[in-house]
C-alpha positions as CSV (number, residue, x, y, z in Angstrom):
1,X,-0.1,0.4,0.1
2,X,1.4,3.4,-0.6
3,X,1.8,6.7,0.8
4,X,-1.2,8.4,-0.9
5,X,-3.9,5.3,-0.1
6,X,-2.2,6.0,3.5
7,X,-3.6,9.5,3.6
8,X,-6.2,8.9,2.1
9,X,-7.2,6.1,4.7
10,X,-6.4,8.0,6.9
11,X,-8.5,11.3,5.6
12,X,-11.3,9.3,4.8
13,X,-11.3,7.9,8.3
14,X,-11.5,11.4,10.2
15,X,-14.2,12.6,7.5
16,X,-16.2,9.7,8.9
17,X,-15.3,10.5,12.7
18,X,-15.9,13.4,12.4
19,X,-19.5,13.4,10.9
20,X,-20.4,10.4,13.6
21,X,-20.0,13.4,16.4
22,X,-21.8,15.1,14.9
23,X,-24.5,12.9,14.3
24,X,-24.4,11.3,17.6
25,X,-24.1,14.9,19.6
26,X,-27.4,15.2,17.3
27,X,-28.6,11.7,17.8
28,X,-29.5,11.5,14.7
29,X,-28.5,9.0,11.4
30,X,-29.2,11.6,8.6
31,X,-27.1,14.1,10.2
32,X,-24.4,11.6,10.3
33,X,-24.6,10.7,6.7
34,X,-25.0,13.9,5.7
35,X,-21.7,15.5,7.7
36,X,-19.8,12.6,6.3
37,X,-21.1,13.2,3.1
38,X,-20.1,17.1,3.1
39,X,-17.0,16.3,4.6
40,X,-15.7,13.4,2.3
41,X,-16.8,16.2,-1.0
42,X,-15.0,19.0,0.9
43,X,-12.1,16.4,1.3
44,X,-11.7,15.5,-2.0
45,X,-12.8,18.6,-3.9
46,X,-10.3,20.8,-1.7
47,X,-7.3,17.9,-2.5
48,X,-6.9,15.8,0.6
49,X,-8.6,13.2,-1.1
50,X,-6.1,12.4,-4.7
51,X,-8.3,10.0,-6.4
52,X,-5.7,7.4,-9.0
53,X,-6.4,9.0,-11.9
54,X,-5.1,6.0,-14.0
55,X,-1.2,4.9,-15.2
56,X,0.9,7.4,-16.3
57,X,-0.8,10.2,-14.4
58,X,1.5,12.7,-12.6
59,X,2.3,12.9,-8.7
60,X,0.5,15.9,-8.8
61,X,-2.9,13.8,-9.1
62,X,-3.1,14.2,-12.9
63,X,-3.1,18.2,-12.8
64,X,-1.0,20.2,-14.5
65,X,0.9,23.3,-13.1
66,X,2.9,24.2,-15.3
67,X,2.0,26.6,-18.0
68,X,4.5,26.6,-21.5
69,X,2.7,29.5,-23.0
70,X,3.5,32.0,-20.0
71,X,6.1,34.4,-20.9
72,X,8.9,35.8,-19.3
73,X,8.7,38.8,-16.5
74,X,10.6,41.0,-19.0
75,X,8.6,43.0,-21.8
76,X,9.2,41.6,-25.4
77,X,9.2,45.6,-26.3
78,X,12.7,47.1,-26.5
79,X,12.3,50.8,-24.8
80,X,15.8,53.3,-26.6
C-alpha cells in the first residue's frame, strides 16, 4: 500500500469520525450521513483525498501546474 492510499484512508476515516461525532451529538443518522458526505466531498474537492487517475498520471493527481505558454517577466519590446 502506497503513501497516497494510506493518506486517503486516514482522511476518509477522519471524515467519518467527525461525521459520527456530529451525528452522535445531534442523535441523528441523517445528520451523520449528511455531515460525512459533505466532509468527504470537501476533502475530495480540496485535494486532501487524491483519487488514482490511472496509469501515467503525474504525482500531482493528474493536474498540470506548469504553463508552457507563460511569457517571461521581461517585456518583449525594447526601450531606447
